[in-house]
Each structure stands twice: as structure tokens, then as C-alpha cells.
C-alpha positions as CSV (number, residue, x, y, z in Angstrom):
1,M,43.0,-34.9,-72.2
2,A,45.8,-32.5,-73.0
3,E,48.3,-35.1,-71.9
4,N,47.2,-37.4,-74.7
5,T,48.0,-34.8,-77.4
6,K,51.6,-34.4,-76.2
7,K,54.0,-35.3,-79.1
8,V,57.2,-35.4,-77.1
9,I,58.9,-38.2,-75.2
10,T,61.8,-37.6,-72.8
11,V,64.7,-40.0,-73.3
12,N,67.2,-40.6,-70.5
13,I,70.0,-43.2,-70.3
14,V,71.5,-43.9,-66.9
15,T,74.5,-46.0,-66.0
16,P,76.1,-46.7,-62.6
17,D,78.4,-43.6,-63.4
18,G,75.4,-41.3,-63.8
19,V,73.2,-39.8,-66.6
20,V,74.7,-40.4,-70.0
21,Y,71.8,-38.9,-72.1
22,D,68.8,-36.8,-71.3
23,H,66.8,-35.1,-74.1
24,H,63.3,-34.6,-75.6
25,A,62.6,-36.6,-78.7
26,N,60.0,-37.4,-81.3
27,L,61.3,-41.0,-81.6
28,V,63.7,-43.4,-79.9
29,V,64.7,-46.8,-81.4
30,V,66.3,-49.4,-79.2
31,C,67.7,-53.0,-79.8
32,A,65.5,-55.2,-77.5
33,I,66.2,-58.8,-77.0
34,D,63.2,-59.7,-79.2
35,G,64.0,-57.1,-81.9
36,D,64.1,-53.4,-82.5
37,L,61.5,-51.2,-80.8
38,G,60.5,-47.7,-82.0
39,I,59.0,-45.6,-79.2
40,M,57.0,-42.4,-79.8
41,A,55.0,-40.1,-77.5
42,N,52.0,-41.7,-75.8
43,H,53.4,-45.2,-76.1
44,E,51.8,-47.8,-73.8
45,P,53.9,-48.6,-70.7
46,I,56.5,-51.2,-71.5
47,I,59.6,-52.8,-69.9
48,A,62.0,-54.5,-72.3
49,P,65.4,-56.1,-71.8
50,L,68.0,-54.7,-74.2
51,K,70.9,-56.3,-76.0
52,I,74.2,-54.8,-76.9
53,G,73.3,-52.3,-79.6
54,E,72.7,-48.8,-80.8
55,V,70.0,-46.4,-79.4
56,R,68.9,-43.9,-81.9
57,V,67.1,-40.7,-80.9
58,K,65.3,-38.2,-83.1
59,R,65.5,-35.0,-81.0
60,T,62.8,-32.4,-81.1
61,D,65.3,-29.5,-81.1
62,D,67.0,-30.7,-84.3
63,P,64.7,-32.8,-86.5
64,D,67.4,-33.4,-89.2
65,H,69.8,-35.0,-86.7
66,E,69.7,-38.4,-85.0
67,D,71.7,-39.0,-81.8
68,A,73.4,-42.4,-81.5
69,I,74.3,-44.0,-78.2
70,A,76.2,-47.3,-77.8
71,V,74.4,-49.3,-75.0
72,N,75.8,-52.5,-73.6
73,G,72.5,-54.2,-72.7
74,G,70.2,-53.1,-69.9
75,F,66.5,-52.4,-69.6
76,L,64.1,-49.9,-71.2
77,E,61.1,-48.7,-69.3
78,V,58.5,-46.5,-71.0
79,N,55.8,-44.8,-68.9
80,N,54.1,-41.4,-69.1
81,N,56.1,-40.1,-72.1
82,V,59.4,-41.0,-70.4
83,A,61.7,-43.6,-71.9
84,S,64.3,-44.6,-69.4
85,I,67.2,-46.9,-70.2
86,V,69.2,-48.4,-67.4
87,A,72.5,-49.9,-68.7
88,D,75.8,-51.2,-67.3
89,S,77.5,-48.8,-69.7
90,A,76.6,-46.4,-72.5
91,E,78.5,-44.0,-74.6
92,R,77.4,-41.2,-77.0
93,A,78.9,-41.4,-80.5
94,R,80.7,-38.1,-80.0
95,N,82.5,-39.5,-76.9
96,I,83.7,-42.8,-78.3
97,D,87.5,-43.2,-78.7
98,L,87.6,-45.0,-82.0
99,T,91.3,-46.1,-81.5
100,R,90.5,-47.6,-78.1
101,A,87.4,-49.4,-79.5
102,E,89.5,-50.8,-82.4
103,R,92.1,-52.1,-79.9
104,A,89.4,-53.7,-77.8
105,R,88.1,-55.4,-80.9
106,Q,91.5,-56.7,-81.7
107,R,92.1,-58.0,-78.1
108,A,88.7,-59.7,-78.1
109,E,89.4,-61.4,-81.4
110,E,92.8,-62.7,-80.1
111,K,91.2,-63.9,-76.9
112,I,88.6,-65.8,-78.9
113,K,91.2,-67.6,-81.0
114,A,93.3,-68.5,-77.9
115,A,90.2,-69.7,-76.0
116,E,89.0,-71.8,-79.0
117,A,92.5,-73.4,-79.2
118,E,92.2,-74.4,-75.5
119,H,88.5,-75.4,-75.9
120,D,87.5,-72.9,-73.1
121,I,83.9,-72.3,-73.9
122,D,83.4,-69.8,-71.0
123,E,86.3,-67.7,-72.1
124,V,85.1,-67.8,-75.7
125,N,81.7,-66.5,-74.5
126,R,83.2,-63.7,-72.5
127,A,85.5,-62.7,-75.3
128,Q,82.5,-62.8,-77.8
129,I,80.6,-60.3,-75.5
130,A,83.7,-58.1,-75.4
131,L,83.9,-58.3,-79.2
132,N,80.2,-57.4,-79.6
133,R,80.6,-54.4,-77.4
134,A,83.7,-53.2,-79.3
135,I,82.0,-53.6,-82.7
136,N,78.9,-51.8,-81.4
137,R,81.1,-48.8,-80.2
138,I,82.9,-48.8,-83.6
139,N,79.6,-48.7,-85.5
140,V,78.0,-46.1,-83.3
141,S,81.1,-43.9,-83.6
142,K,80.4,-43.5,-87.3
143,H,77.4,-41.4,-86.4
144,R,79.4,-38.6,-84.9
145,R,78.3,-35.1,-85.4
């Protein structure tokens, strides 16, 4: 019974390089394939595929602050007040190199134009994904603290 009154959820984000994020939170919001999901303590178990997007976390130790993490797809699993995100890559807002992200955006836009001129649909798709990742990193970097 005491477990059901718990108001905290643990949020962890893991990539092949290791743990990117691990904190206690009141709320985590993710960009799932079917739309945004808000997860609070005592949420029913769920597994959801994620798209390229921002993960927002309202931490328990600083209620006036929201952490932002750029996630490039992956999966969310929620079970027993733990929200685990497994992603190919993820980056906290404070760690994003904005200049590098802007260069990646520019390269992706150039690749899209070149691939469209050659009618290379596969390359257009790959470059569009790279562009989406760069734009996500740029947007998330604006939430630095």
C-alpha cells in the first residue's frame, strides 16, 4: 500500500555509450511515435517507441527547473516508478555544442538539395533524418541552465 502513495519516478536514459541521465522526477514528457506522453509516479506499465525529440524532466530536487535531453529515437519503458529510455544517442541540453549542431544542420540541408537534384530518395531520407536530429539538438540547446 505504501508503494502506491509514492510521488516520485526515477528517470534514466541509456545509450550504447552508457548512462546519459539518471534523476528522480515528478514528471517526464517524451515524444512517442503516436504523440507526446506525460509520465508521473504510479503510471501503468508501458512500452512506447520514441521519435527524434526532446525529453523534458521535472526534477524533484528543483521544482522550478525542467531538464531537457535531445533523444534520437529509441524506446521508453515504464514499470514500478522507473521510466527507462534506451536510445541510440542522447544529449543533455548543457552538453550540446551549438556550433557543431548548426554545422550538422547545414550539411544535412546541402545533402538534401544534392540528393533531390539526383533523385536519390534513399539519400534524401537519410539526410532528412540527420536534419531532424540537428534541429532537435539546436532546439534542446536553448533550454540550457
